[in-house]
gemmi code that builds the backbone of each chain (N, CA, C; Angstrom):
import gemmi

chains = {
    "A": [
        ("UNK", (-54.495, 12.258, -9.521), (-54.251, 13.089, -8.341), (-54.292, 14.564, -8.726)),
        ("UNK", (-55.431, 14.951, -9.254), (-55.547, 16.332, -9.708), (-55.669, 17.283, -8.528)),
        ("UNK", (-56.237, 16.777, -7.439), (-56.440, 17.647, -6.284), (-55.116, 18.056, -5.670)),
        ("UNK", (-55.099, 19.263, -5.157), (-53.872, 19.766, -4.535), (-53.818, 19.386, -3.060)),
        ("UNK", (-52.570, 19.294, -2.565), (-52.376, 19.098, -1.130), (-52.790, 20.392, -0.433)),
        ("UNK", (-53.561, 20.259, 0.625), (-53.879, 21.440, 1.432), (-52.949, 21.451, 2.620)),
        ("UNK", (-52.283, 22.564, 2.848), (-51.291, 22.633, 3.933), (-51.347, 23.999, 4.605)),
        ("UNK", (-51.101, 23.989, 5.914), (-51.052, 25.229, 6.671), (-49.955, 25.114, 7.709)),
        ("UNK", (-49.097, 26.130, 7.797), (-48.021, 26.151, 8.802), (-48.177, 27.426, 9.615)),
        ("UNK", (-48.331, 27.252, 10.922), (-48.555, 28.416, 11.783), (-47.606, 28.406, 12.950)),
        ("UNK", (-47.171, 29.613, 13.331), (-46.290, 29.758, 14.485), (-47.160, 29.841, 15.741)),
        ("UNK", (-46.978, 28.884, 16.653), (-47.744, 28.876, 17.906), (-46.748, 28.736, 19.058)),
        ("UNK", (-46.652, 29.764, 19.896), (-45.721, 29.754, 21.032), (-44.296, 29.394, 20.596)),
        ("UNK", (-43.866, 29.965, 19.493), (-42.492, 29.765, 19.037), (-42.232, 28.464, 18.296)),
        ("UNK", (-43.261, 27.613, 18.201), (-43.102, 26.360, 17.459), (-43.983, 26.396, 16.217)),
        ("UNK", (-43.520, 25.741, 15.160), (-44.300, 25.720, 13.932), (-45.201, 24.483, 13.945)),
        ("UNK", (-46.495, 24.717, 13.771), (-47.470, 23.630, 13.712), (-47.911, 23.502, 12.255)),
        ("UNK", (-47.683, 22.325, 11.686), (-48.031, 22.102, 10.284), (-49.170, 21.093, 10.225)),
        ("UNK", (-50.193, 21.412, 9.452), (-51.304, 20.483, 9.224), (-51.480, 20.342, 7.725)),
        ("UNK", (-51.681, 19.108, 7.268), (-51.823, 18.885, 5.827), (-52.892, 17.839, 5.539)),
        ("UNK", (-53.548, 18.025, 4.417), (-54.505, 17.050, 3.879), (-53.990, 16.683, 2.497)),
        ("UNK", (-53.692, 15.400, 2.303), (-53.071, 14.958, 1.048), (-54.074, 14.107, 0.270)),
        ("UNK", (-54.495, 14.550, -0.914), (-55.424, 13.714, -1.682), (-54.715, 12.456, -2.176)),
        ("UNK", (-55.186, 11.289, -1.734), (-54.581, 10.030, -2.177), (-55.538, 8.887, -1.852)),
        ("UNK", (-55.694, 7.899, -2.763), (-56.669, 6.819, -2.505), (-56.293, 5.896, -1.344)),
        ("UNK", (-55.011, 5.739, -1.035), (-54.559, 4.857, 0.061), (-55.219, 3.480, -0.034)),
        ("UNK", (-55.116, 2.877, -1.207), (-55.683, 1.542, -1.431), (-54.835, 0.485, -0.730)),
        ("UNK", (-55.513, -0.407, -0.006), (-54.776, -1.419, 0.766), (-54.307, -2.599, -0.088)),
        ("UNK", (-54.975, -2.798, -1.236), (-54.689, -3.993, -2.028), (-55.600, -5.152, -1.644)),
        ("UNK", (-56.528, -4.889, -0.732), (-57.458, -5.944, -0.310), (-58.908, -5.630, -0.688)),
        ("UNK", (-59.146, -4.410, -1.179), (-60.517, -3.987, -1.452), (-60.963, -4.451, -2.845)),
        ("UNK", (-62.193, -4.953, -2.935), (-62.753, -5.347, -4.230), (-63.425, -4.132, -4.860)),
        ("UNK", (-63.008, -3.837, -6.073), (-63.610, -2.726, -6.809), (-64.985, -3.164, -7.295)),
        ("UNK", (-66.035, -2.499, -6.838), (-67.394, -2.939, -7.161), (-67.701, -2.844, -8.648)),
        ("UNK", (-67.088, -1.915, -9.334), (-67.352, -1.735, -10.764), (-66.788, -2.896, -11.584)),
        ("UNK", (-65.607, -3.375, -11.226), (-64.941, -4.393, -12.029), (-64.996, -5.784, -11.382)),
        ("UNK", (-65.292, -5.842, -10.092), (-65.282, -7.114, -9.380), (-63.879, -7.613, -9.099)),
        ("UNK", (-62.889, -6.804, -9.443), (-61.489, -7.208, -9.211), (-60.931, -6.507, -7.980)),
        ("UNK", (-59.853, -7.071, -7.470), (-59.201, -6.457, -6.318), (-58.422, -5.219, -6.777)),
        ("UNK", (-58.706, -4.103, -6.133), (-57.981, -2.878, -6.473), (-56.543, -3.012, -5.979)),
        ("UNK", (-55.566, -2.778, -6.852), (-54.169, -2.958, -6.427), (-53.767, -1.973, -5.329)),
        ("UNK", (-52.838, -2.407, -4.494), (-52.342, -1.543, -3.425), (-51.788, -0.248, -4.015)),
        ("UNK", (-52.166, 0.854, -3.434), (-51.708, 2.163, -3.906), (-51.763, 3.102, -2.706)),
        ("UNK", (-50.618, 3.283, -2.059), (-50.631, 4.054, -0.809), (-49.316, 4.806, -0.619)),
        ("UNK", (-49.412, 5.908, 0.093), (-48.232, 6.720, 0.401), (-47.346, 5.960, 1.393)),
        ("UNK", (-46.061, 5.915, 1.091), (-45.117, 5.224, 1.981), (-44.281, 6.190, 2.819)),
        ("UNK", (-43.914, 7.318, 2.225), (-43.104, 8.256, 3.010), (-43.589, 9.688, 2.808)),
        ("UNK", (-43.506, 10.449, 3.868), (-43.797, 11.880, 3.817), (-42.633, 12.583, 4.503)),
        ("UNK", (-42.091, 13.591, 3.825), (-40.952, 14.322, 4.363), (-41.248, 15.814, 4.259)),
        ("UNK", (-40.910, 16.558, 5.302), (-41.050, 18.006, 5.222), (-39.715, 18.657, 5.523)),
        ("UNK", (-39.436, 19.741, 4.782), (-38.182, 20.475, 4.962), (-38.467, 21.939, 5.267)),
        ("UNK", (-37.584, 22.504, 6.091), (-37.619, 23.933, 6.369), (-36.191, 24.432, 6.171)),
        ("UNK", (-36.004, 25.440, 5.331), (-34.662, 25.926, 4.982), (-33.756, 24.778, 4.539)),
        ("UNK", (-34.312, 23.846, 3.773), (-33.530, 22.753, 3.226), (-33.209, 21.642, 4.213)),
        ("UNK", (-33.628, 21.792, 5.446), (-33.332, 20.783, 6.471), (-34.590, 19.974, 6.768)),
        ("UNK", (-34.429, 18.660, 6.895), (-35.580, 17.805, 7.169), (-36.066, 18.049, 8.604)),
        ("UNK", (-37.341, 18.367, 8.727), (-37.921, 18.611, 10.053), (-39.043, 17.617, 10.367)),
        ("UNK", (-39.369, 16.762, 9.388), (-40.428, 15.772, 9.614), (-40.223, 14.606, 8.671)),
        ("UNK", (-40.366, 13.395, 9.220), (-40.284, 12.206, 8.383), (-41.267, 11.169, 8.906)),
        ("UNK", (-42.110, 10.666, 8.006), (-43.071, 9.630, 8.388), (-43.019, 8.496, 7.385)),
        ("UNK", (-43.191, 7.267, 7.882), (-43.339, 6.076, 7.039), (-44.728, 5.539, 7.293)),
        ("UNK", (-45.477, 5.339, 6.226), (-46.862, 4.894, 6.363), (-47.099, 3.559, 5.674)),
        ("UNK", (-48.083, 2.820, 6.208), (-48.577, 1.612, 5.564), (-50.002, 1.854, 5.105)),
        ("UNK", (-50.740, 0.772, 4.890), (-52.093, 0.901, 4.353), (-53.119, 1.263, 5.432)),
        ("UNK", (-52.700, 1.353, 6.696), (-53.614, 1.674, 7.788), (-53.878, 3.163, 7.964)),
        ("UNK", (-53.228, 3.992, 7.154), (-53.514, 5.430, 7.199), (-54.708, 5.696, 6.274)),
        ("UNK", (-55.612, 6.557, 6.731), (-56.864, 6.808, 6.019), (-56.674, 7.355, 4.610)),
        ("UNK", (-57.710, 7.166, 3.813), (-57.792, 7.771, 2.481), (-57.710, 9.298, 2.641)),
        ("UNK", (-57.094, 9.955, 1.674), (-56.873, 11.413, 1.726), (-56.314, 11.811, 3.091)),
        ("UNK", (-55.087, 11.354, 3.383), (-54.556, 11.445, 4.752), (-54.513, 12.859, 5.325)),
        ("UNK", (-54.912, 12.937, 6.588), (-54.658, 14.127, 7.404), (-53.423, 13.832, 8.233)),
        ("UNK", (-52.514, 14.794, 8.303), (-51.337, 14.633, 9.159), (-50.978, 15.981, 9.767)),
        ("UNK", (-50.497, 15.954, 11.009), (-50.017, 17.176, 11.655), (-48.722, 16.872, 12.378)),
        ("UNK", (-47.814, 17.863, 12.398), (-46.549, 17.712, 13.103), (-46.055, 19.092, 13.529)),
        ("UNK", (-45.000, 19.103, 14.346), (-44.472, 20.372, 14.858), (-42.950, 20.366, 14.805)),
        ("UNK", (-42.395, 21.565, 14.614), (-40.933, 21.675, 14.686), (-40.532, 23.041, 15.232)),
        ("UNK", (-39.249, 23.129, 15.642), (-38.722, 24.371, 16.208), (-37.821, 25.069, 15.208)),
        ("UNK", (-37.587, 26.351, 15.441), (-36.598, 27.082, 14.657), (-37.142, 27.735, 13.403)),
        ("UNK", (-38.462, 27.804, 13.267), (-39.033, 28.477, 12.102), (-39.562, 29.844, 12.485)),
        ("UNK", (-39.682, 30.733, 11.495), (-40.273, 32.046, 11.773), (-41.256, 32.419, 10.663)),
        ("UNK", (-42.123, 33.361, 10.979), (-43.152, 33.769, 10.018), (-42.503, 34.193, 8.703)),
        ("UNK", (-43.070, 33.730, 7.615), (-42.554, 34.077, 6.292), (-41.640, 33.008, 5.709)),
        ("UNK", (-41.078, 32.144, 6.564), (-40.233, 31.047, 6.080), (-41.073, 30.062, 5.278)),
        ("UNK", (-40.388, 29.323, 4.405), (-41.086, 28.320, 3.594), (-40.957, 26.916, 4.202)),
        ("UNK", (-42.030, 26.169, 4.107), (-42.026, 24.756, 4.482), (-42.441, 23.962, 3.257)),
        ("UNK", (-41.653, 22.938, 2.931), (-41.942, 22.111, 1.755), (-42.259, 20.695, 2.207)),
        ("UNK", (-43.371, 20.153, 1.706), (-43.770, 18.787, 2.069), (-43.818, 17.937, 0.798)),
        ("UNK", (-43.247, 16.742, 0.882), (-43.212, 15.836, -0.270), (-43.643, 14.440, 0.155)),
        ("UNK", (-44.494, 13.802, -0.652), (-44.833, 12.406, -0.378), (-44.405, 11.549, -1.557)),
        ("UNK", (-44.206, 10.253, -1.256), (-43.909, 9.270, -2.301), (-44.725, 8.025, -2.005)),
        ("UNK", (-45.372, 7.466, -3.043), (-46.178, 6.271, -2.789), (-45.498, 5.010, -3.307)),
        ("UNK", (-46.176, 3.862, -3.147), (-45.570, 2.569, -3.491), (-45.412, 2.380, -4.992)),
        ("UNK", (-46.038, 3.244, -5.807), (-45.847, 3.148, -7.252), (-44.710, 4.067, -7.720)),
        ("UNK", (-44.134, 4.830, -6.794), (-43.061, 5.760, -7.145), (-43.559, 7.160, -7.441)),
        ("UNK", (-44.890, 7.344, -7.459), (-45.442, 8.679, -7.695), (-45.133, 9.575, -6.503)),
        ("UNK", (-44.983, 10.872, -6.780), (-44.686, 11.818, -5.708), (-45.559, 13.064, -5.844)),
        ("UNK", (-45.656, 13.797, -4.781), (-46.352, 15.080, -4.790), (-45.644, 16.018, -3.837)),
        ("UNK", (-45.603, 17.299, -4.181), (-44.915, 18.290, -3.352), (-45.764, 19.537, -3.222)),
        ("UNK", (-45.674, 20.165, -2.075), (-46.362, 21.439, -1.882), (-45.461, 22.314, -1.019)),
        ("UNK", (-45.563, 23.626, -1.234), (-44.784, 24.553, -0.421), (-45.733, 25.583, 0.182)),
        ("UNK", (-45.462, 25.942, 1.415), (-46.297, 26.958, 2.050), (-45.418, 27.876, 2.879)),
        ("UNK", (-46.010, 29.000, 3.287), (-45.299, 29.985, 4.083), (-45.792, 29.911, 5.521)),
        ("UNK", (-44.874, 30.022, 6.466), (-45.274, 30.002, 7.876), (-45.992, 31.305, 8.213)),
        ("UNK", (-47.150, 31.192, 8.841), (-47.935, 32.382, 9.184), (-47.934, 32.613, 10.690)),
    ],
    "B": [
        ("UNK", (-11.599, -1.011, -9.878), (-11.575, 0.409, -9.489), (-10.139, 0.824, -9.189)),
        ("UNK", (-9.600, 1.819, -9.927), (-8.250, 2.282, -9.602), (-8.324, 3.321, -8.480)),
        ("UNK", (-7.158, 3.756, -8.103), (-7.117, 4.627, -6.929), (-7.877, 5.934, -7.177)),
        ("UNK", (-7.723, 6.467, -8.414), (-8.349, 7.753, -8.685), (-9.883, 7.666, -8.589)),
        ("UNK", (-10.450, 6.638, -9.259), (-11.915, 6.543, -9.212), (-12.370, 6.298, -7.777)),
        ("UNK", (-11.558, 5.539, -7.041), (-11.931, 5.266, -5.645), (-12.011, 6.581, -4.864)),
        ("UNK", (-11.005, 7.407, -5.057), (-10.945, 8.662, -4.304), (-12.103, 9.578, -4.708)),
        ("UNK", (-12.332, 9.713, -6.027), (-13.382, 10.638, -6.446), (-14.758, 10.109, -6.058)),
        ("UNK", (-14.961, 8.783, -6.189), (-16.256, 8.217, -5.800), (-16.491, 8.439, -4.319)),
        ("UNK", (-15.428, 8.195, -3.559), (-15.537, 8.382, -2.112), (-15.905, 9.809, -1.776)),
        ("UNK", (-15.263, 10.752, -2.456), (-15.533, 12.164, -2.201), (-16.974, 12.501, -2.583)),
        ("UNK", (-17.414, 11.948, -3.721), (-18.775, 12.216, -4.178), (-19.789, 11.658, -3.179)),
        ("UNK", (-19.506, 10.449, -2.689), (-20.412, 9.833, -1.716), (-20.455, 10.651, -0.426)),
        ("UNK", (-19.269, 11.093, -0.003), (-19.199, 11.874, 1.227), (-19.994, 13.164, 1.063)),
        ("UNK", (-19.855, 13.773, -0.104), (-20.538, 15.028, -0.388), (-22.045, 14.804, -0.431)),
        ("UNK", (-22.451, 13.706, -1.098), (-23.880, 13.398, -1.180), (-24.426, 13.174, 0.213)),
        ("UNK", (-23.647, 12.478, 1.029), (-24.071, 12.205, 2.392), (-24.203, 13.486, 3.199)),
        ("UNK", (-23.316, 14.415, 2.932), (-23.358, 15.680, 3.663), (-24.546, 16.517, 3.212)),
        ("UNK", (-24.771, 16.514, 1.884), (-25.812, 17.372, 1.331), (-27.203, 16.843, 1.667)),
        ("UNK", (-27.358, 15.530, 1.662), (-28.691, 14.960, 1.875), (-28.606, 13.799, 2.858)),
        ("UNK", (-28.796, 14.079, 4.136), (-28.731, 12.997, 5.108), (-29.730, 11.901, 4.749)),
        ("UNK", (-29.295, 10.670, 4.834), (-30.131, 9.555, 4.389), (-31.388, 9.454, 5.236)),
        ("UNK", (-32.502, 9.213, 4.567), (-33.746, 8.980, 5.283), (-33.710, 7.578, 5.841)),
        ("UNK", (-34.437, 7.380, 6.928), (-34.586, 6.030, 7.452), (-35.289, 5.197, 6.383)),
        ("UNK", (-34.945, 3.925, 6.325), (-35.542, 3.054, 5.324), (-37.003, 2.752, 5.672)),
        ("UNK", (-37.866, 2.679, 4.671), (-39.268, 2.300, 4.898), (-39.286, 0.889, 5.478)),
        ("UNK", (-39.868, 0.699, 6.660), (-39.767, -0.608, 7.328), (-40.696, -1.649, 6.704)),
        ("UNK", (-40.293, -2.127, 5.542), (-41.127, -3.028, 4.731), (-41.566, -4.276, 5.486)),
        ("UNK", (-40.607, -4.891, 6.199), (-40.912, -6.153, 6.883), (-42.069, -5.972, 7.874)),
        ("UNK", (-41.992, -4.905, 8.669), (-43.033, -4.710, 9.685), (-44.351, -4.304, 9.039)),
        ("UNK", (-44.278, -3.570, 7.909), (-45.509, -3.204, 7.217), (-46.119, -4.389, 6.464)),
        ("UNK", (-45.415, -5.514, 6.419), (-45.973, -6.715, 5.789), (-46.348, -7.762, 6.832)),
        ("UNK", (-46.147, -7.423, 8.113), (-46.440, -8.379, 9.187), (-47.904, -8.253, 9.600)),
        ("UNK", (-48.615, -9.405, 9.615), (-50.049, -9.369, 9.913), (-50.350, -9.775, 11.358)),
        ("UNK", (-49.416, -10.423, 12.029), (-49.630, -10.830, 13.423), (-49.272, -9.668, 14.353)),
        ("UNK", (-50.189, -9.358, 15.264), (-49.929, -8.253, 16.201), (-48.743, -8.580, 17.104)),
        ("UNK", (-48.696, -9.816, 17.625), (-47.606, -10.207, 18.519), (-46.250, -10.101, 17.826)),
        ("UNK", (-46.225, -10.549, 16.576), (-44.980, -10.499, 15.804), (-44.574, -9.047, 15.538)),
        ("UNK", (-45.572, -8.194, 15.279), (-45.298, -6.770, 15.053), (-44.677, -6.151, 16.299)),
        ("UNK", (-45.264, -6.460, 17.460), (-44.722, -5.935, 18.723), (-43.291, -6.399, 18.928)),
        ("UNK", (-43.061, -7.688, 18.669), (-41.713, -8.240, 18.862), (-40.702, -7.488, 17.999)),
        ("UNK", (-41.106, -7.205, 16.753), (-40.192, -6.495, 15.847), (-39.938, -5.068, 16.314)),
        ("UNK", (-40.971, -4.417, 16.823), (-40.828, -2.994, 17.168), (-40.176, -2.788, 18.526)),
        ("UNK", (-40.407, -3.708, 19.443), (-39.884, -3.527, 20.798), (-38.517, -4.184, 20.961)),
        ("UNK", (-38.346, -5.353, 20.340), (-37.067, -6.054, 20.463), (-36.776, -6.346, 21.925)),
        ("UNK", (-35.564, -6.028, 22.371), (-35.186, -6.304, 23.767), (-35.340, -5.087, 24.660)),
        ("UNK", (-35.925, -4.021, 24.143), (-36.009, -2.781, 24.923), (-36.948, -2.931, 26.119)),
        ("UNK", (-36.639, -2.183, 27.149), (-37.514, -2.147, 28.329), (-38.788, -1.398, 27.958)),
        ("UNK", (-39.951, -1.948, 28.373), (-41.222, -1.299, 28.058), (-41.743, -0.579, 29.296)),
        ("UNK", (-42.079, 0.695, 29.123), (-42.608, 1.501, 30.220), (-44.042, 1.868, 29.858)),
        ("UNK", (-45.003, 1.509, 30.744), (-46.396, 1.836, 30.443), (-46.630, 3.321, 30.728)),
        ("UNK", (-47.308, 3.971, 29.808), (-47.507, 5.418, 29.865), (-49.014, 5.690, 29.808)),
        ("UNK", (-49.449, 6.809, 30.347), (-50.902, 7.020, 30.351), (-51.321, 8.436, 30.001)),
        ("UNK", (-50.393, 9.236, 29.477), (-50.735, 10.645, 29.296), (-50.313, 11.208, 27.939)),
        ("UNK", (-50.097, 10.350, 26.966), (-49.570, 10.887, 25.706), (-50.425, 10.588, 24.480)),
        ("UNK", (-51.357, 9.643, 24.579), (-52.114, 9.218, 23.398), (-53.554, 9.707, 23.486)),
        ("UNK", (-54.016, 10.324, 22.415), (-55.388, 10.834, 22.386), (-56.131, 10.185, 21.219)),
        ("UNK", (-57.267, 9.570, 21.530), (-58.114, 8.973, 20.495), (-59.567, 9.231, 20.894)),
        ("UNK", (-60.506, 9.089, 19.971), (-61.898, 9.114, 20.415), (-62.177, 7.803, 21.155)),
        ("UNK", (-63.153, 7.781, 22.058), (-63.498, 6.498, 22.692), (-64.452, 5.715, 21.798)),
        ("UNK", (-65.230, 6.453, 21.017), (-66.119, 5.801, 20.044), (-65.879, 6.459, 18.686)),
        ("UNK", (-65.707, 5.636, 17.659), (-65.545, 6.170, 16.301), (-66.735, 5.713, 15.473)),
        ("UNK", (-67.506, 6.674, 14.990), (-68.651, 6.299, 14.160), (-68.195, 5.863, 12.783)),
        ("UNK", (-67.048, 6.378, 12.362), (-66.524, 6.035, 11.050), (-65.107, 5.497, 11.207)),
        ("UNK", (-64.966, 4.174, 11.082), (-63.654, 3.555, 11.243), (-62.691, 3.882, 10.116)),
        ("UNK", (-63.193, 4.536, 9.073), (-62.315, 4.891, 7.950), (-61.460, 6.112, 8.260)),
        ("UNK", (-61.897, 6.911, 9.239), (-61.169, 8.138, 9.584), (-61.193, 8.302, 11.101)),
        ("UNK", (-60.168, 7.808, 11.764), (-60.090, 7.923, 13.219), (-58.873, 8.790, 13.571)),
        ("UNK", (-59.135, 9.954, 14.157), (-58.049, 10.869, 14.485), (-57.279, 10.366, 15.703)),
        ("UNK", (-55.968, 10.217, 15.540), (-55.095, 9.755, 16.619), (-53.985, 10.781, 16.787)),
        ("UNK", (-53.729, 11.156, 18.039), (-52.750, 12.198, 18.323), (-51.806, 11.710, 19.426)),
        ("UNK", (-50.510, 11.921, 19.254), (-49.537, 11.512, 20.274), (-48.665, 12.704, 20.640)),
        ("UNK", (-48.513, 12.907, 21.941), (-47.679, 14.005, 22.432), (-46.820, 13.453, 23.568)),
        ("UNK", (-45.705, 12.798, 23.234), (-44.890, 12.169, 24.284), (-44.226, 13.235, 25.167)),
        ("UNK", (-44.299, 13.069, 26.483), (-43.722, 14.067, 27.388), (-42.228, 13.871, 27.640)),
        ("UNK", (-41.700, 12.713, 27.248), (-40.301, 12.432, 27.590), (-39.343, 13.092, 26.596)),
        ("UNK", (-38.070, 13.187, 27.019), (-37.039, 13.784, 26.169), (-36.435, 12.719, 25.247)),
        ("UNK", (-35.687, 13.191, 24.248), (-34.916, 12.319, 23.353), (-35.775, 11.281, 22.626)),
        ("UNK", (-36.941, 11.698, 22.199), (-37.797, 10.790, 21.440), (-37.171, 10.559, 20.064)),
        ("UNK", (-37.010, 9.274, 19.724), (-36.440, 8.936, 18.424), (-37.534, 8.670, 17.396)),
        ("UNK", (-38.554, 7.903, 17.815), (-39.622, 7.625, 16.866), (-40.910, 7.252, 17.580)),
        ("UNK", (-42.002, 7.435, 16.853), (-43.331, 7.098, 17.352), (-43.927, 6.099, 16.371)),
        ("UNK", (-44.350, 4.927, 16.862), (-45.039, 3.945, 16.021), (-46.483, 3.872, 16.487)),
        ("UNK", (-47.416, 3.889, 15.535), (-48.842, 3.788, 15.857), (-49.399, 2.493, 15.294)),
        ("UNK", (-50.031, 1.702, 16.178), (-50.556, 0.395, 15.785), (-52.046, 0.299, 16.084)),
        ("UNK", (-52.728, -0.529, 15.303), (-54.113, -0.911, 15.595), (-54.102, -2.430, 15.653)),
        ("UNK", (-54.376, -3.009, 16.840), (-54.081, -4.432, 17.016), (-54.898, -5.371, 16.128)),
        ("UNK", (-56.147, -4.996, 15.779), (-56.952, -5.923, 14.973), (-57.001, -5.573, 13.492)),
        ("UNK", (-56.210, -4.618, 13.054), (-56.166, -4.330, 11.614), (-55.411, -5.440, 10.879)),
        ("UNK", (-55.679, -5.613, 9.569), (-54.973, -6.645, 8.796), (-53.448, -6.489, 8.886)),
        ("UNK", (-52.984, -5.229, 8.900), (-51.573, -4.936, 9.162), (-51.554, -4.034, 10.394)),
        ("UNK", (-51.065, -4.526, 11.531), (-51.159, -3.726, 12.766), (-50.384, -2.408, 12.732)),
        ("UNK", (-49.180, -2.389, 12.151), (-48.443, -1.120, 12.114), (-49.092, -0.214, 11.062)),
        ("UNK", (-49.521, 0.966, 11.498), (-50.149, 1.897, 10.552), (-49.170, 2.959, 10.081)),
        ("UNK", (-48.341, 3.443, 10.999), (-47.500, 4.585, 10.672), (-46.352, 4.719, 11.652)),
        ("UNK", (-45.268, 5.286, 11.142), (-44.086, 5.561, 11.973), (-43.667, 7.005, 11.728)),
        ("UNK", (-43.356, 7.704, 12.806), (-42.890, 9.084, 12.710), (-41.498, 9.141, 13.303)),
        ("UNK", (-40.506, 9.494, 12.486), (-39.108, 9.515, 12.925), (-38.711, 10.952, 13.250)),
        ("UNK", (-38.348, 11.186, 14.495), (-38.037, 12.542, 14.927), (-36.716, 13.026, 14.333)),
        ("UNK", (-36.677, 14.290, 13.977), (-35.506, 14.951, 13.414), (-34.960, 15.922, 14.470)),
        ("UNK", (-33.723, 16.437, 14.260), (-33.137, 17.292, 15.307), (-34.057, 18.439, 15.762)),
        ("UNK", (-34.843, 19.003, 14.844), (-35.691, 20.137, 15.235), (-37.158, 19.739, 15.456)),
        ("UNK", (-37.448, 18.428, 15.414), (-38.836, 17.986, 15.623), (-39.286, 18.243, 17.053)),
        ("UNK", (-40.533, 18.629, 17.200), (-41.197, 18.600, 18.503), (-41.864, 17.233, 18.558)),
        ("UNK", (-41.632, 16.444, 19.641), (-42.239, 15.108, 19.663), (-43.765, 15.186, 19.685)),
        ("UNK", (-44.340, 15.044, 18.522), (-45.785, 15.183, 18.350), (-46.142, 14.628, 16.978)),
        ("UNK", (-47.274, 13.982, 16.884), (-47.789, 13.575, 15.574), (-49.294, 13.382, 15.690)),
        ("UNK", (-49.992, 13.756, 14.638), (-51.424, 13.480, 14.541), (-51.682, 12.956, 13.137)),
        ("UNK", (-52.580, 11.958, 13.063), (-52.855, 11.338, 11.764), (-54.227, 10.666, 11.853)),
        ("UNK", (-54.881, 10.522, 10.709), (-56.140, 9.771, 10.681), (-55.848, 8.336, 10.270)),
        ("UNK", (-56.390, 7.379, 11.059), (-56.135, 5.964, 10.789), (-57.413, 5.232, 10.425)),
        ("UNK", (-57.231, 4.105, 9.729), (-58.345, 3.207, 9.445), (-58.425, 2.185, 10.575)),
        ("UNK", (-59.639, 1.886, 11.001), (-59.836, 0.824, 11.990), (-60.933, -0.103, 11.488)),
        ("UNK", (-60.613, -1.373, 11.335), (-61.566, -2.317, 10.777), (-62.710, -2.603, 11.750)),
        ("UNK", (-62.374, -2.635, 13.038), (-63.374, -2.992, 14.054), (-62.919, -2.413, 15.388)),
        ("UNK", (-63.762, -2.564, 16.396), (-63.398, -2.130, 17.737), (-62.089, -2.800, 18.140)),
        ("UNK", (-61.095, -2.020, 18.487), (-59.806, -2.593, 18.875), (-58.967, -1.549, 19.593)),
        ("UNK", (-57.750, -1.915, 19.896), (-56.856, -1.020, 20.614), (-55.970, -0.246, 19.657)),
        ("UNK", (-55.792, 1.028, 19.955), (-54.763, 1.824, 19.294), (-53.585, 1.844, 20.258)),
        ("UNK", (-52.404, 1.552, 19.746), (-51.221, 1.473, 20.585), (-50.179, 2.462, 20.075)),
        ("UNK", (-49.662, 3.278, 20.990), (-48.537, 4.150, 20.643), (-47.292, 3.569, 21.287)),
        ("UNK", (-46.246, 3.376, 20.492), (-44.947, 2.946, 21.007), (-43.968, 4.080, 20.726)),
        ("UNK", (-43.421, 4.637, 21.800), (-42.506, 5.765, 21.652), (-41.119, 5.324, 22.092)),
        ("UNK", (-40.163, 5.384, 21.173), (-38.806, 4.964, 21.503), (-37.992, 6.182, 21.919)),
        ("UNK", (-37.437, 6.115, 23.134), (-36.620, 7.222, 23.646), (-35.622, 6.665, 24.649)),
        ("UNK", (-34.363, 7.083, 24.532), (-33.300, 6.650, 25.449), (-33.249, 5.131, 25.624)),
        ("UNK", (-33.453, 4.416, 24.527), (-33.326, 2.961, 24.568), (-34.522, 2.236, 25.159)),
        ("UNK", (-35.540, 2.999, 25.596), (-36.741, 2.369, 26.149), (-37.907, 2.545, 25.178)),
        ("UNK", (-38.942, 1.739, 25.393), (-40.158, 1.906, 24.600), (-41.291, 2.259, 25.559)),
        ("UNK", (-41.837, 3.435, 25.385), (-42.967, 3.897, 26.203), (-44.246, 3.530, 25.458)),
        ("UNK", (-45.139, 2.835, 26.161), (-46.331, 2.309, 25.493), (-47.608, 2.868, 26.127)),
        ("UNK", (-48.537, 3.259, 25.276), (-49.869, 3.603, 25.775), (-50.901, 2.945, 24.872)),
        ("UNK", (-51.933, 2.377, 25.492), (-52.967, 1.640, 24.765), (-54.312, 2.298, 25.042)),
        ("UNK", (-55.081, 2.538, 24.011), (-56.440, 3.080, 24.193), (-57.410, 2.306, 23.309)),
        ("UNK", (-58.524, 1.881, 23.919), (-59.513, 1.165, 23.127), (-60.414, 2.162, 22.412)),
        ("UNK", (-60.692, 1.865, 21.145), (-61.622, 2.685, 20.367), (-62.745, 1.773, 19.891)),
        ("UNK", (-63.974, 2.129, 20.261), (-65.129, 1.356, 19.794), (-65.527, 1.873, 18.424)),
        ("UNK", (-65.535, 0.973, 17.452), (-65.840, 1.363, 16.080), (-67.240, 0.879, 15.750)),
        ("UNK", (-68.100, 1.812, 15.346), (-69.477, 1.419, 15.047), (-69.666, 1.121, 13.555)),
        ("UNK", (-68.797, 1.641, 12.686), (-68.795, 1.284, 11.257), (-67.357, 1.148, 10.810)),
        ("UNK", (-66.968, -0.058, 10.424), (-65.565, -0.358, 10.116), (-65.060, 0.380, 8.889)),
        ("UNK", (-63.750, 0.560, 8.829), (-63.185, 1.330, 7.741), (-61.975, 0.701, 7.098)),
        ("UNK", (-61.856, -0.603, 7.190), (-60.664, -1.240, 6.646), (-61.072, -2.375, 5.740)),
        ("UNK", (-60.741, -2.256, 4.459), (-61.062, -3.352, 3.560), (-59.775, -3.889, 2.972)),
    ],
}
model = gemmi.Model(1)
for chain_id, residues in chains.items():
    chain = gemmi.Chain(chain_id)
    for i, (resn, *xyz) in enumerate(residues, 1):
        res = gemmi.Residue()
        res.name, res.seqid = resn, gemmi.SeqId(i, " ")
        for name, pos in zip(("N", "CA", "C"), xyz):
            atom = gemmi.Atom()
            atom.name, atom.element = name, gemmi.Element(name[0])
            atom.pos, atom.b_iso = gemmi.Position(*pos), 0.0
            res.add_atom(atom)
        chain.add_residue(res)
    model.add_chain(chain)
structure = gemmi.Structure()
structure.add_model(model)
structure.setup_entities()
């Protein structure tokens, strides 16, 4: 997972709109790997959480039906330009990734 | 456990609870359910179902079933959670969005769709489940 999460948080009509692209294979555990002929083990993000000023403003639980390199968008109230938003994911193997951005 | 450890453990737990409100548990059972009917039963339970027609946005045709943009904007108040399902996928429940005190009830995500089927949004609010169904025609499947 060398690729970085791409994230943008923008203030629109007083609400913060966050859009993110998370590099992740999102393997279902049912796909046959053509190179090896074996079933690729399940490897997918299970939870995504975002915080603003230390408070949780977004929580998602995902299964294998979310696309590879997931796109996700959400909105919350009470943010202002310059504030930080932190997004963290955790997958079924226990791996995690975090990114922080500034509200624009 | 003696009284002292009980008191300090209790205080530590209370403090941990205050500092980090517990996240909802990942709904493993429903994410392992392959029957659409069984998935609905688990998600709806005994709640009253209200058919809705103005909150779910999907393409009508998806050329690539591996990336189908789905957007939900529930108009009702007190939304607790949004569940997104694809009825003919190997696992119908794709994603759940749990609203937080400052959340605006809204979610957008890209989903996999194996074949032409229905995308279903179930929005839980005030003890009811608001449902909207939209068919998406998939010309190249995206679920293996």
